[in-house]
C-alpha positions in Angstrom: 0.1 0.0 -0.1 1.7 3.2 -0.9 1.6 6.7 0.9 -1.5 7.9 -0.5 -3.6 4.8 0.1 -2.4 5.0 3.6 -3.1 8.5 3.8 -6.9 8.1 2.1 -7.7 5.3 4.5 -6.9 7.1 7.6 -9.1 9.8 6.5 -11.8 7.9 5.9 -11.0 5.8 9.4 -11.1 9.2 11.1 -14.6 10.1 9.7 -15.9 7.0 10.5 -14.5 7.6 14.0 -16.2 10.7 14.5 -19.4 9.8 13.2 -19.6 6.9 15.4 -18.8 9.3 18.4 -21.1 11.9 17.8 -24.0 9.4 16.9 -23.2 7.6 20.2 -23.3 10.9 22.1 -26.6 12.2 20.5 -28.1 8.6 21.2 -27.6 9.4 24.9 -28.1 12.9 25.0 -30.6 13.8 22.3 -32.0 17.4 21.8 -35.0 17.7 23.6 -37.7 20.9 23.8 -37.5 20.9 27.6 -33.7 21.1 27.4 -33.7 24.0 24.9 -36.5 25.4 27.4 -34.4 25.4 30.0 -31.4 27.1 28.5 -33.9 29.5 27.5 -35.5 30.2 30.6 -31.5 30.8 32.4 -30.4 32.7 29.5 -33.4 35.1 30.4 -32.7 35.1 33.9 -29.0 35.6 33.0 -29.9 38.9 31.1 -32.0 40.1 33.6 -29.1 39.9 36.3 -26.8 41.2 34.0 -28.7 44.4 33.4 -29.4 44.8 37.0 -25.8 45.1 37.8 -24.9 47.2 34.9 -28.0 49.9 36.8 -26.0 49.4 39.7 -22.7 50.2 38.3 -21.2 46.8 39.3 -18.9 44.7 37.6 -20.9 42.2 35.5 -18.2 39.5 35.9 -17.7 36.5 33.9 -20.2 34.5 32.7 -20.2 30.7 33.4 -22.5 28.4 31.3 -24.9 26.0 33.2 -24.6 22.5 33.0 -27.8 22.5 30.5 -26.0 25.3 28.3 -23.0 23.3 28.4 -24.7 20.1 27.4 -26.8 21.7 24.4 -23.6 23.2 23.2 -21.9 19.7 23.0 -25.2 18.2 21.2 -25.0 21.2 19.1 -21.6 20.3 18.1 -22.1 16.8 17.3 -24.7 17.2 15.6 -22.6 19.7 13.0 -20.0 16.4 13.1 -22.6 14.0 12.0 -23.9 16.3 9.3 -20.1 17.1 8.3 -19.5 13.2 8.1 -22.5 12.4 6.2 -21.8 15.4 3.7 -18.1 13.5 3.4 -19.3 10.3 2.7 -21.3 11.5 0.2 -19.2 13.9 -1.5 -17.1 13.5 -4.7 -13.9 13.7 -2.7 -14.8 10.5 -1.0 -15.5 9.0 -4.3 -11.8 9.9 -5.0 -10.6 8.5 -1.8 -12.0 5.2 -2.1 -13.7 2.6 -4.3 -16.1 2.3 -1.3 -19.8 3.6 -1.9 -20.3 6.4 0.8 -24.0 5.9 0.6 -23.6 2.2 1.6 -21.0 2.9 4.3 -23.2 5.7 5.9 -26.6 3.4 6.1 -24.0 0.4 7.5 -23.0 2.9 10.3 -26.9 3.6 10.6 -27.3 0.2 11.3 -24.6 -0.2 13.4 -25.9 2.6 15.7 -29.3 1.3 15.4 -28.1 -2.2 16.8 -26.4 -0.5 19.8 
């Protein structure tokens, strides 16, 4: 196997790893309406607190994200990673890297996730 084949295989293997990791995380931590509502309420509360401190000429300080905000950020990150991987598997570039059908690989990965 020449260096270009090794590189191409490494790129594909990394995309598969990232897809699996993202799918596994999202299966355990799905985006829910309740989570989004909780984060929205927290953000409104934080804005009110910030406005009150500004009115009193008090330092606002560094805003720390809540556990729910951090979780929603991670969900968003993994959703983007999943979409990027799916786009890659369907891309012309993927077709140039390998003879594997990207749609077939994507379906196989989806079935693998459903089985877990």
